[in-house]
C-alpha positions in Angstrom: -0.2 0.1 0.0 1.2 3.5 -1.0 2.1 5.9 1.9 -0.4 8.3 2.7 0.7 11.5 2.6 -1.5 15.2 3.7 -0.2 17.6 0.9 0.3 21.0 3.0 -2.5 24.1 2.1 -2.0 26.5 -0.1 -1.6 30.1 1.9 -4.1 32.4 1.8 -4.1 35.5 -0.2 -4.3 38.6 2.5 -7.5 39.0 0.8 -8.9 35.7 2.4 -7.0 36.0 5.8 -8.5 40.0 6.2 -12.0 38.2 5.1 -11.5 35.4 7.5 -10.5 38.0 10.4 -14.0 39.9 9.5 -12.2 42.9 7.5 -14.5 43.9 4.9 -13.5 45.1 1.1 -14.5 48.3 2.0 -12.1 48.7 5.0 -9.4 47.6 2.4 -10.2 50.2 0.1 -10.3 52.8 2.8 -6.7 51.4 3.8 -5.3 51.2 -0.2 -6.9 55.1 0.0 -4.8 56.1 3.0 -1.5 54.3 1.7 -2.5 55.8 -1.8 -2.6 59.3 -0.5 0.5 59.0 1.4 2.6 57.8 -1.4 0.9 60.6 -3.6 -0.3 58.5 -6.1 -3.5 59.2 -8.0 -7.2 58.5 -6.9 -7.2 56.2 -9.9 -4.7 53.8 -8.0 -6.9 52.7 -5.3 -8.7 50.3 -6.9 -5.3 48.7 -8.1 -3.6 49.0 -4.6 -6.7 47.4 -2.5 -6.8 44.6 -5.4 -3.2 43.9 -5.0 -3.1 43.5 -2.0 -6.0 41.1 -2.1 -4.4 39.3 -4.2 -1.1 38.8 -2.8 0.3 36.4 -0.3 2.4 37.4 2.8 5.2 38.5 1.7 8.9 36.9 3.4 11.0 39.5 5.4 14.3 39.0 6.9 15.4 42.4 8.6 19.3 42.5 9.7 21.2 44.4 11.8 24.6 45.6 11.2 26.4 49.0 12.5 23.6 51.2 13.9 21.8 52.2 17.2 18.7 50.3 16.4 16.1 53.6 15.7 15.2 52.8 12.9 13.3 49.6 14.4 12.2 51.8 17.0 10.6 54.1 14.5 9.0 51.1 12.5 7.5 49.9 15.5 5.6 53.4 16.2 4.3 52.8 12.2 0.3 54.3 12.2 -0.9 52.9 9.1 -0.1 50.3 8.5 0.7 49.7 11.8 3.0 47.5 13.6 0.7 44.6 14.6 -1.1 45.1 10.7 2.6 44.5 9.0 3.7 41.7 10.9 0.5 40.0 10.9 -1.4 40.7 7.1 1.6 42.0 5.5 4.6 40.4 5.7 6.3 37.5 7.0 8.5 38.9 9.3 11.0 36.0 9.6 14.1 37.1 11.4 14.7 40.3 13.2 16.6 40.1 16.3 15.2 43.1 18.6 11.7 41.5 18.0 12.3 38.2 17.8 11.8 35.8 20.6 14.3 33.4 19.8 18.1 33.5 20.0 21.1 31.7 19.3 21.4 28.9 17.3 17.2 29.1 17.1 17.4 32.6 15.7 20.0 31.8 13.1 18.5 28.7 12.0 15.1 31.0 11.3 17.3 33.0 9.4 18.2 30.5 7.1 15.0 28.6 6.8 13.4 31.6 6.1 15.7 31.8 2.8 15.6 28.1 1.9 12.0 28.5 2.5 11.5 31.5 0.2 14.6 31.4 -2.5 14.3 33.9 -4.7 11.2 35.8 -3.5 12.1 36.8 0.0 13.2 40.7 0.9 16.3 41.9 2.8 16.0 44.5 5.2 19.2 46.1 6.3 19.4 48.6 9.2 23.1 49.6 9.7 26.2 50.5 8.1 28.1 47.3 7.1 32.2 47.8 8.2 34.5 46.6 6.0 37.6 47.3 7.0 40.2 44.5 7.8 37.6 41.9 6.5 34.8 43.2 8.5 35.8 42.2 11.8 34.5 45.0 13.6 30.7 43.7 13.9 29.6 39.8 13.9 26.9 38.2 14.6 26.6 34.6 15.7 30.6 34.6 14.7 30.4 35.6 11.1 30.5 39.3 10.0 28.3 41.8 9.1 29.4 41.6 5.6 29.8 37.7 5.3 26.2 37.3 6.8 24.9 40.5 4.2 26.6 38.5 1.2 25.1 35.5 2.3 21.6 36.7 3.1 20.7 38.7 -0.1 22.5 36.2 -2.6 18.9 34.6 -2.9 17.3 37.4 -2.5 14.5 39.0 -4.5 15.0 43.0 -3.5 17.2 44.9 -0.4 15.4 47.6 1.5 18.0 49.9 3.3 16.1 51.4 6.2 17.9 54.3 7.7 20.8 56.8 6.7 23.7 53.9 7.9 22.0 51.6 5.6 20.9 54.2 2.9 24.5 56.1 3.0 26.9 54.8 5.4 25.7 57.3 8.1 27.4 58.5 11.4 29.3 55.0 11.7 30.9 56.2 7.9 32.1 59.8 9.0 35.3 61.0 8.9 37.5 59.2 9.8 35.8 56.3 9.4 37.6 53.7 11.5 35.5 50.9 10.4 35.3 51.2 6.9 32.0 51.4 7.0 29.9 51.8 4.1 26.0 51.5 2.6 24.2 48.4 1.7 24.2 49.4 -2.0 28.5 49.1 -1.8 28.0 45.6 -1.3 24.8 44.5 -2.8 25.4 45.6 -6.5 23.3 42.3 -8.2 19.9 43.2 -6.4 17.7 46.1 -6.4 18.2 48.5 -3.5 15.8 50.6 -2.3 16.8 53.1 0.3 15.2 54.6 2.8 17.1 57.5 4.3 16.7 59.1 7.6 18.1 59.5 11.2 15.5 57.4 11.8 13.4 57.9 8.8 9.7 57.9 9.0 7.8 54.8 10.1 5.2 55.5 7.3 8.1 55.7 4.8 9.4 51.9 5.8 5.6 50.5 6.1 4.3 52.2 3.0 7.6 51.3 0.7 6.9 47.6 1.6 2.9 47.5 1.5 4.0 49.1 -2.3 5.8 46.1 -3.0 3.5 43.7 -2.4 0.7 45.0 -4.0 2.1 45.9 -7.5 4.7 43.2 -7.2 7.3 45.5 -8.6 9.7 48.6 -7.1 8.4 52.0 -6.1 9.7 55.1 -8.5 12.9 55.8 -7.4 15.3 59.3 -7.3 19.0 59.2 -8.1 19.7 58.1 -4.8 17.9 55.2 -4.8 14.7 56.5 -2.6 11.7 56.2 -3.3 10.2 59.6 -5.0 6.8 59.4 -3.0 8.6 60.2 0.1 11.5 61.8 -0.7 10.3 64.0 -3.8 10.1 67.1 -2.4 12.4 69.5 -0.2 11.2 69.7 3.4 11.4 73.5 2.5 8.9 73.3 0.0 6.0 72.3 2.4 7.3 73.9 5.9 4.3 75.7 7.4 7.5 78.0 8.3 7.3 78.5 4.3 5.7 82.4 4.5 8.1 83.7 7.1 10.9 82.5 5.0 9.0 84.2 1.6 8.7 87.8 3.7 12.3 87.4 5.5 11.2 87.1 9.0 14.0 84.6 10.8 14.8 83.6 14.5 18.1 85.0 15.1 18.4 82.7 17.6 16.6 79.8 19.4 15.2 82.2 22.5 14.7 85.3 20.2 11.5 86.7 19.9 11.4 85.3 16.3 11.7 82.3 17.5 9.0 82.7 20.0 6.9 83.9 17.0 7.5 80.9 15.3 9.7 82.8 12.3 11.9 81.0 9.9 14.8 79.1 11.3 17.0 79.3 8.1 19.4 82.0 10.0 20.3 78.7 12.8 21.2 75.9 10.2 18.4 74.7 9.1 18.9 72.4 6.4 15.1 71.9 5.2 15.9 73.6 1.6 18.5 71.6 0.4 17.1 67.9 2.5 14.6 66.3 0.4 11.9 64.1 2.8 8.7 64.1 3.6 9.1 65.1 7.7 7.0 68.1 7.2 3.5 66.6 5.6 3.5 63.3 7.2 5.6 64.4 10.4 5.7 61.4 13.7 4.0 60.2 16.1 0.9 59.6 14.1 1.3 63.3 12.8 1.7 65.1 15.5 4.8 67.1 14.7 8.4 67.2 13.5 11.9 68.8 14.1 10.9 72.1 12.8 7.4 72.4 13.9 9.1 71.8 17.9 11.5 74.5 17.5 14.6 72.7 15.7 15.6 73.3 12.2 16.3 70.6 9.7 19.6 68.6 10.1 19.7 66.8 6.4 19.8 63.5 8.0 18.1 61.9 4.9 20.8 63.4 2.6 24.3 61.5 2.0 27.5 62.4 4.3 25.3 64.6 6.8 27.3 64.1 9.6 30.2 65.6 8.1 29.0 68.9 6.1 29.6 71.1 9.1 28.1 72.9 11.9 24.2 71.8 12.1 23.4 75.5 13.7 25.2 77.6 10.8 23.4 78.9 7.6 23.7 77.2 4.2 24.8 80.7 3.3 27.6 80.0 4.7 30.6 78.0 3.4 29.6 74.1 3.5 31.0 71.1 1.6 29.1 70.5 -1.5 25.2 68.4 -0.1 25.0 67.3 -3.5 22.5 69.9 -4.5 23.4 72.8 -5.9 21.8 75.0 -3.7 24.8 74.1 -0.9 26.5 76.0 -1.9 24.8 79.0 -3.1 25.9 82.2 -1.6 22.5 83.7 -2.1 20.4 84.1 1.5 16.7 85.5 2.3 14.2 84.5 -0.8 16.9 83.5 -3.8 17.6 80.4 -1.5 13.7 80.0 -0.8 13.2 80.4 -5.1 16.2 78.5 -5.6 15.0 75.6 -3.5 11.3 75.4 -4.7 12.8 75.4 -8.3 14.8 72.9 -7.8 11.6 70.7 -5.8 9.4 71.4 -9.1 12.1 69.9 -11.0 12.6 67.1 -9.5 8.7 66.1 -8.9 8.3 66.5 -12.6 9.4 63.1 -13.4 6.9 61.4 -11.4 4.7 59.7 -13.5 1.1 61.3 -13.5 -0.3 57.2 -14.8 -1.6 54.8 -11.9 0.3 52.2 -11.2 -0.9 48.7 -12.3 -0.7 45.6 -10.3 1.4 42.7 -11.6 0.1 39.5 -11.6 -1.3 40.6 -7.7 1.7 39.2 -6.2 5.1 40.5 -5.1 
């Protein structure tokens, strides 16, 4: 008699899982509408976004920690939409994340290897932190393996890599001068896979969650800028959307953090705000569920989502003072006041001109 075997049931789609939990299609459409708005997609994309999510299956994600402070994971756990719970249980299968997983030691590493084997060619690797390469990468190891070796071993069969935070995206503080460990960004060491950079120190939670949700829904990468950042979240400067912009246009600036101008909420350009040359959605998405962002709290932008922000001179030196090139002509501009504001706005508008006006289409509805 032939042995009797039971084939495992196919994994349900996200739509089937949500239906079993009593979540209606209307709720899914509302959810997709919010994500579409966050990512600056046209309203006509909502149906496609919802359909893509409904037909997709949970995405296997392996999250690696290297040279960093864990601030990006801390930010991710504060995502309001989608929430951490819905990201883990509805959208992704978070198969390895040292900070949150219950397993440790050999069991933890076995979970990573099993996720790689079971989802070969389909899993997404999230990298948090810079990767030290000097002296063979001996300055940071996990389970007896250097960060460099673990990265290369983990991404060899991955679908894509998502570098979260400025350390993983551009090298961040570990790469700052004099860079004793030879730290570098993920893209420096991963050259055969697509790499999405989501910089920030740390990045906004919704930027990370929204990017992963987009990949799951449409089965492709979001549109990226020249630095590999999703245009939906890094398509405009903070200056362009800052609520203090009218003060800038009128030439009303705070000269210090405790003068009358600061108390009146004037523009922080003169005390070092890097908003005119920094691409991020801080002024629109804000932090902690849209509560606030640094400029609203009275502190200028540090430019943390731009390459080498740590080595660009004093945080409290205005942009009109000599600074090393931040990758944009505006950083070297000698003009202050309205001239710089106009230049920043013009650059941002040109940056946005590359955004596609056509709504994305799902590619098979699977990631």
